C-alpha positions as CSV (number, residue, x, y, z in Angstrom):
1,M,133.4,118.2,217.8
2,S,133.1,120.4,214.8
3,F,132.6,124.0,213.8
4,V,131.4,123.8,210.2
5,L,130.2,125.9,207.3
6,N,127.2,124.5,205.5
7,V,127.0,125.7,201.9
8,D,123.8,125.7,199.9
9,T,125.8,124.7,196.8
10,D,123.3,125.5,194.1
11,R,122.3,128.8,195.6
12,W,125.9,129.8,196.2
13,R,127.2,128.9,192.8
14,N,124.3,130.6,191.2
15,H,125.2,133.8,193.0
16,V,128.9,133.5,192.0
17,N,128.0,133.0,188.4
18,T,125.5,135.9,188.5
19,V,128.1,138.3,189.9
20,A,130.7,137.2,187.4
21,S,128.3,137.6,184.5
22,S,127.0,141.0,185.7
23,V,130.5,142.4,186.2
24,E,131.6,141.2,182.7
25,S,128.5,142.8,181.1
26,V,129.4,146.3,182.5
27,T,133.2,146.1,182.2
28,G,133.5,144.2,179.0
29,S,136.1,141.9,180.5
30,P,136.0,138.8,182.7
31,I,136.0,139.2,186.4
32,V,139.3,138.8,188.4
33,P,138.3,136.7,191.4
34,V,140.2,137.7,194.6
35,I,141.2,134.7,196.6
36,K,143.1,136.0,199.6
37,C,143.8,135.3,203.3
38,N,141.6,132.4,204.5
39,G,139.7,132.3,201.2
40,Y,136.9,134.2,202.8
41,G,136.3,131.3,205.2
42,L,135.8,128.8,202.4
43,G,139.5,128.1,201.8
44,Q,141.9,129.4,199.1
45,A,142.3,126.1,197.3
46,R,138.6,125.5,197.1
47,L,137.9,129.0,195.7
48,A,140.7,128.6,193.2
49,R,139.0,125.5,191.8
50,V,135.7,127.4,191.6
51,A,137.4,130.3,189.9
52,E,138.9,128.1,187.3
53,S,135.4,127.3,186.1
54,L,134.5,131.0,185.6
55,P,135.3,133.0,182.4
56,G,138.7,134.5,182.4
57,T,142.2,133.2,183.1
58,I,143.4,135.5,186.0
59,V,142.8,135.4,189.7
60,A,144.3,137.5,192.5
61,V,145.8,136.7,196.0
62,G,146.7,139.0,198.8
63,T,150.4,138.2,199.4
64,V,153.2,136.2,197.9
65,F,152.8,133.8,200.9
66,E,149.4,132.8,199.5
67,L,150.7,132.4,195.9
68,E,151.8,128.8,195.8
69,E,148.6,127.2,197.1
70,V,146.6,129.0,194.4
71,L,149.1,128.2,191.7
72,T,148.8,124.5,192.7
73,S,145.0,124.5,192.9
74,C,144.2,126.0,189.5
75,L,145.7,126.7,186.1
76,N,144.9,130.5,186.1
77,D,147.5,133.2,186.1
78,V,147.8,134.9,189.5
79,V,148.1,138.6,190.5
80,V,149.7,139.3,193.9
81,L,147.9,142.4,195.2
82,E,150.5,143.3,197.8
83,P,153.2,145.3,196.1
84,F,156.5,143.6,195.4
85,D,159.4,145.4,197.2
86,P,162.9,143.8,197.7
87,R,163.4,145.9,200.8
88,D,161.1,143.4,202.7
89,Q,163.7,140.6,203.0
90,S,161.4,137.7,204.0
91,T,159.0,138.5,201.2
92,S,161.8,138.9,198.7
93,D,163.2,135.5,199.7
94,T,159.8,133.9,199.2
95,W,159.5,135.5,195.8
96,W,162.9,134.2,194.8
97,N,162.0,130.6,196.0
98,I,158.7,130.6,194.1
99,A,160.3,132.0,191.0
100,K,162.7,128.9,190.9
101,R,159.8,126.5,191.1
102,W,157.0,128.0,189.0
103,D,156.5,129.3,185.5
104,S,157.0,133.1,185.8
105,N,154.5,133.7,183.0
106,R,151.7,132.7,185.4
107,I,152.7,135.2,188.0
108,I,151.9,139.0,187.9
109,R,153.5,141.4,190.4
110,T,152.0,144.6,191.6
111,I,154.6,147.4,191.7
112,S,154.1,150.6,193.8
113,S,157.6,151.9,194.2
114,M,160.7,152.7,192.2
115,A,162.7,150.3,194.4
116,G,160.4,147.5,193.4
117,L,160.6,148.3,189.8
118,E,164.4,148.8,189.7
119,S,165.0,145.4,191.2
120,L,163.3,143.8,188.2
121,L,165.1,145.7,185.4
122,S,168.0,143.4,185.1
123,G,168.0,139.7,184.3
124,S,166.8,137.5,181.5
125,G,163.2,136.7,180.5
126,S,160.1,138.8,180.9
127,V,158.5,139.9,184.2
128,R,154.8,140.7,184.2
129,V,153.8,143.7,186.3
130,I,150.9,146.0,187.1
131,L,151.8,149.5,188.3
132,E,149.7,150.8,191.2
133,G,148.6,154.4,191.6
134,Q,148.1,155.9,195.1
135,T,144.4,156.6,195.3
136,S,142.6,158.4,198.2
137,M,143.2,155.2,200.2
138,H,146.8,156.4,200.6
139,R,148.0,152.8,201.3
140,F,150.3,151.8,198.4
141,G,151.1,153.3,195.0
142,F,152.9,155.8,193.0
143,S,151.7,159.4,193.3
144,E,150.7,161.1,190.0
145,S,154.0,162.8,189.7
146,E,156.0,159.6,190.6
147,L,154.1,157.7,187.9
148,M,155.0,160.3,185.3
149,R,158.7,160.1,186.3
150,V,158.6,156.3,186.2
151,L,157.2,156.3,182.7
152,A,159.8,158.8,181.5
153,D,162.7,157.0,183.1
154,E,165.1,155.9,180.3
155,T,166.1,152.6,182.0
156,V,162.5,151.7,182.6
157,V,161.5,152.6,179.1
158,D,164.4,150.6,177.7
159,S,163.3,147.6,179.8
160,I,159.8,147.9,178.5
161,N,160.9,148.2,174.9
162,V,163.2,145.1,175.0
163,G,160.5,143.1,176.7
164,R,162.1,142.7,180.2
165,L,159.1,144.5,181.8
166,D,155.6,143.5,180.5
167,V,153.4,146.2,182.0
168,L,149.8,145.0,182.0
169,G,148.2,148.2,183.1
170,L,147.4,150.5,186.1
171,A,145.9,149.3,189.4
172,L,143.6,151.5,191.5
173,H,142.4,150.4,194.9
174,L,139.5,152.6,195.8
175,P,138.1,153.3,199.3
176,L,134.9,151.7,200.4
177,E,133.5,155.1,201.5
178,Q,133.4,157.9,199.0
179,P,136.4,160.3,199.3
180,A,135.1,163.4,201.2
181,S,137.4,165.8,199.5
182,E,136.3,165.2,196.0
183,P,134.3,168.1,194.4
184,G,131.0,167.5,192.7
185,G,130.6,166.6,189.1
186,F,130.0,163.6,187.0
187,G,129.4,160.3,188.7
188,T,130.5,159.3,192.2
189,A,133.7,160.4,193.8
190,R,135.3,157.0,193.1
191,V,134.3,157.3,189.4
192,R,135.9,160.8,189.2
193,E,139.0,159.5,190.9
194,V,139.3,156.7,188.3
195,L,138.7,159.0,185.4
196,R,141.4,161.5,186.6
197,W,144.0,158.7,187.0
198,N,143.0,157.3,183.6
199,G,143.6,160.7,182.0
200,I,147.1,160.8,183.4
201,W,147.8,157.2,182.5
202,Q,146.7,157.4,178.9
203,A,148.5,160.7,178.4
204,E,151.7,159.3,179.7
205,I,151.5,156.2,177.6
206,T,150.8,158.2,174.5
207,S,153.4,160.8,175.0
208,S,156.1,158.2,175.9
209,N,155.1,156.0,172.9
210,L,155.4,153.0,175.2
211,T,154.2,149.5,174.2
212,I,152.3,148.8,177.4
213,E,148.7,147.8,178.1
214,S,146.3,150.7,179.0
215,T,144.2,148.3,181.1
216,L,142.7,149.6,184.4
217,W,142.6,147.1,187.3
218,L,140.0,148.4,189.7
219,S,138.7,147.4,193.1
220,H,135.6,148.5,195.1
221,L,133.4,149.9,192.4
222,D,129.8,148.8,192.0
223,D,128.3,147.9,188.7
224,D,126.8,151.4,188.1
225,E,130.3,152.9,188.7
226,F,131.9,150.4,186.4
227,N,129.4,151.2,183.8
228,A,130.0,155.0,184.2
229,V,133.7,154.5,183.9
230,R,133.2,152.4,180.8
231,E,131.3,155.1,179.1
232,F,134.2,157.6,179.4
233,I,137.3,155.6,178.7
234,G,136.7,154.3,175.2
235,E,138.5,151.1,174.3
236,T,140.6,150.9,177.5
237,A,140.0,147.5,179.1
238,I,138.7,147.3,182.7
239,R,139.6,144.4,184.9
240,A,137.4,144.3,188.1
241,R,139.0,142.6,191.1
242,I,136.3,141.3,193.3
243,G,136.3,139.1,196.4
244,T,133.8,139.8,199.2
245,R,130.9,140.5,196.9
246,L,131.7,137.5,194.8
247,W,132.1,134.9,197.5
248,L,130.1,136.3,200.4
249,G,127.5,138.4,198.6
250,D,124.6,135.9,199.4
251,R,125.0,135.2,203.1
252,G,121.8,133.1,203.1
253,A,123.7,130.4,201.2
254,L,126.3,130.1,204.0
255,A,125.4,128.7,207.4
256,P,128.1,128.5,210.1
257,Q,127.3,126.1,212.9
258,G,128.8,124.8,216.0
259,S,128.1,121.3,217.4
260,V,126.7,121.0,221.0
261,L,129.2,119.0,222.9
262,A,127.8,119.1,226.4
263,V,124.7,120.3,228.2
264,H,124.7,121.1,232.0
265,P,121.5,122.2,233.8
266,L,122.8,123.9,236.9
267,S,121.3,125.1,240.1
268,D,121.4,128.8,241.2
269,G,124.8,130.3,242.0
270,V,127.0,127.5,240.5
271,H,130.4,128.8,239.2
272,V,131.7,127.6,235.9
273,G,134.6,127.8,233.5
274,Y,138.2,129.0,233.9
275,R,137.1,132.2,235.5
276,Q,134.5,130.6,237.8
277,R,131.7,132.9,237.0
278,S,128.1,132.3,238.0
279,G,125.2,132.4,235.5
280,P,121.5,133.1,235.6
281,N,119.2,131.5,238.1
282,G,118.0,128.1,236.8
283,G,120.2,128.4,233.7
284,T,121.7,125.7,231.5
285,L,125.3,125.8,230.5
286,V,125.9,124.6,226.9
287,V,129.3,123.8,225.6
288,V,129.5,124.3,221.8
289,S,132.3,123.6,219.3
290,G,133.9,126.8,218.0
291,G,136.5,128.9,219.8
292,T,139.3,131.4,219.2
293,A,141.1,128.9,216.9
294,H,138.0,129.1,214.7
295,G,137.8,132.9,214.9
296,I,135.1,133.0,217.5
297,G,135.4,136.1,219.7
298,L,137.8,137.8,217.3
299,S,136.7,141.1,215.8
300,A,138.2,144.1,214.0
301,P,137.8,147.6,215.5
302,T,134.5,149.2,214.5
303,P,134.7,152.1,212.1
304,A,132.0,153.8,214.3
305,A,131.2,156.3,211.5
306,S,127.7,157.1,212.5
307,I,126.1,158.1,215.9
308,R,124.3,154.8,216.0
309,Q,127.5,152.9,215.5
310,R,129.1,154.9,218.3
311,V,126.3,154.2,220.7
312,V,126.4,150.5,219.9
313,T,130.1,150.4,220.4
314,A,129.9,152.3,223.7
315,G,127.2,149.9,224.9
316,T,129.1,146.8,223.9
317,G,132.2,148.2,225.6
318,A,130.2,148.7,228.8
319,L,128.9,145.1,228.7
320,D,132.4,143.8,228.1
321,A,133.7,145.8,231.1
322,A,131.0,144.3,233.2
323,G,132.1,140.8,232.1
324,R,129.1,140.2,229.8
325,A,129.4,139.5,226.1
326,L,127.0,138.1,223.5
327,S,128.3,135.1,221.7
328,P,127.7,134.7,217.9
329,F,125.7,131.6,218.6
330,T,121.9,131.6,218.4
331,W,119.3,129.2,219.8
332,E,115.6,129.5,219.4
333,G,116.1,132.6,217.3
334,K,118.0,134.6,219.9
335,Q,121.7,135.4,220.3
336,R,123.0,133.8,223.5
337,W,125.4,135.1,226.1
338,F,128.9,133.7,226.7
339,A,129.5,132.2,230.1
340,E,133.0,133.4,229.8
341,P,135.4,134.3,226.9
342,P,135.6,131.5,224.3
343,H,138.3,128.8,224.8
344,Q,140.6,127.8,222.0
345,H,138.2,125.2,220.4
346,H,135.0,125.6,222.4
347,S,132.6,128.2,223.8
348,M,130.5,128.0,226.9
349,I,127.1,129.8,226.6
350,W,124.2,130.3,228.9
351,L,120.5,129.5,228.2
352,P,118.0,131.0,230.6
353,R,115.2,129.1,232.4
354,G,112.3,128.2,230.1
355,V,114.3,127.7,226.9
356,V,114.1,124.4,225.2
357,V,117.5,122.7,225.8
358,P,119.5,121.4,222.8
359,R,120.7,117.9,222.7
360,I,124.3,116.8,222.3
361,G,125.0,116.7,218.5
362,D,122.6,119.5,217.7
363,R,124.1,122.4,215.8
364,L,123.8,126.0,216.9
365,P,123.9,128.7,214.1
366,A,126.6,131.3,214.4
367,D,126.9,134.8,212.9
368,V,130.6,135.1,212.2
369,R,133.0,137.3,210.3
370,F,134.1,135.0,207.5
371,T,137.4,136.7,206.8
372,T,138.6,135.7,210.4
373,S,136.9,132.3,210.5
374,R,138.5,128.9,210.2
375,F,136.0,126.1,209.8
376,D,136.8,122.4,210.6
377,A,134.8,121.5,207.5
378,V,133.1,123.2,204.6
379,L,130.1,121.0,203.7
380,G,128.4,121.0,200.4
381,L,131.3,122.5,198.4
382,E,134.2,120.3,197.3
């Protein structure tokens, strides 16, 4: 049994290289590949090895708990995107343990609070950090006034000047949708937000006479937006942190499939599965590899931003309430119904009368969310 991801290696690598080249052409700096969570379904270690072949020497992970696998799998320096904060005890302990085993020069912390910064001020050696501004995302980050106070704090300034804190720039994590409250003007709302933060950042660096990098570390801008920012910020470096677009931007190169494990033509009214539900008259029950352990049947809440999305969500909810749900598996070009909710490693689906029945060992394509998928094997990409 296997739930696998088949990769068209040449097509996928060509896409990755094209994105990396395009981003570098509009930002002036190598891309920062983001390798977080499950490695976008392809695996963190595998993506780390691919990233090592791209221009640039820095990659990014989501949390400190993902740090060691990527440090082991490539020679790149690694940014941890989740802010460092000693008040999270389990995370703080993990940081401490990793610091004892790895060269600290390869690790870059994101800092979004004074508590996180203060905990790093003492000690020997140099700690590499990126300060994060709180954008319209309102998730992590210093507010504009907090950032000004941080850069004016005497203890912080002294730590920077003696080399204890090596500040590599300002991180801005932008929303996927455009901020609704932004007024009109040059460029998109995301561009205007970056330019406003850059003005504050550059002014504070200049007025404080700090020896820190002016680099902007940006997420969720497209190439046109990067180019627009580039035109207005002069010599300031831009580091684009990109994950989904880089690894999953060409879905045609990625083909999830579940193996057919059993095929049962059944007479009318036969009950099946844990819940003993009956299927269509003259239907065939197909057992396919791929269950909740692989991410099958798992989904995030829909944003339902448009009327169409709300209608689809309402319709899906009504079907779920009636005990019917479409599986992600397709056969003969159509998405097929679950016989019941997926099991841990398998799914049971119905095929109606008149459909060509697959054989054991055939593979059924699946349309999955890669960031919640766990494949038994990734074929075509070592």
